[in-house]
C-alpha positions, 0 to 999 in steps of 0.5 A: 301333587306328584303321581308315580307313573305307572309302570310299563309291562313291556320293560318289567322283567318276566317271571321266570320261577315256578315255586317259592319256598322259604328255608333256613340259610346256610350261616343263619337266618332265611332265605326266599328260594325261587325254584330252589334258588336264591334270589340276590339283591340288586347290590349282588348279596344273598336275599337272607332275613333273620326270621322266618316270618319276614322270609315268609312275607317277603316270599308272599311277595314273589308268590303274588307276581303275575307273567311279570315282577313288578317290584313297585308292588313288592314294598317288603322285599325293596326294603329288605334289598335297601337293609341288605345292601345299604343299611350295613354301611349307613347305619349312622346315617339311617338313625340320624335321619329318623331323628330329623324327623323328631326335629319337626314331628308332625304330632307336636304341631297341633292346628288353631282351628277349627275347633272339633279338628283341635279337640280330635288331635288333643283326644288322640295325639296327646296320649302319644306325646304323653307316652313318648314322655313317660315310656321312653323319655323323651320330651317334645315342645308342642306347637301351635299352627304350622310355624316351625317350633324347635325340639330339645336337642337332648330329645333328637339326640335320644331319639337318634340313640334309640334308633342307633340301638336297633338292628339293621331290619327294625333300624330300616322299618323305623326310618321308613315308618318315620318317613310315611308318617313325618313322625318319629313319634308315631314311627317309635310307637309303631316299631314298639307295638304301642300302635299298630303301623295302619292305626299309626298312619291314620293318626298322621292324617288327622289333618287330611281326613278332616279336610276330606270329611268336609270336601271331599276327595279326588281320585288322585289323592285317594289313589296316594292315600291307598298306596300309603295304607299299603305301605303301613299294612306291610310295615305291621307285618315287618316290625311284628316279624322281627319281634 
């Protein structure tokens, strides 16, 4: 398993501001202000958010920085930068990328054993497949084991259409969630409030948690899980800030 290298504090930019505030932006939306000045994205655009709640979330990340600015510890800020710099020009590609997770959705691959894991997947994944079918019109094909099972093209296209209908910030959150979970179903459930994003993350790792309960967990895996859980917690606030 690959691990992310820890950032070198000597190479991180020094904190150059004291006060972090949120204020309405000229032309609409809300700005995060650093000593009264708007930060800019890596692409040079102003950091403007669509809701006050989302601006507050990002402001908290800037406030939490110490002597240096560690963007690795600012997932909401990084996602907002991505939206502003990239999503507007690549909406179709991002929606298509989200649909690719539907084409091989984690929730469709039920274990063949052991029996306790199969029962847990049936009890916890089955209702979400039912929800996807009845509430979203998405009919997924179930599989046993890990052999790839093609999904109906109509289902994949319908997921892409649902993603395309979202605004740029919601679409970015959905795509990020689909990658985090390995599942478009879980991402849609989190984005639409059927599950919280941390609940969806828990469901995405039922097999891992089952194995950990039997064999234990090493420090590297625990660190990776904690990092991903933090991303899920951020996504929950991201989605709800857009409601």
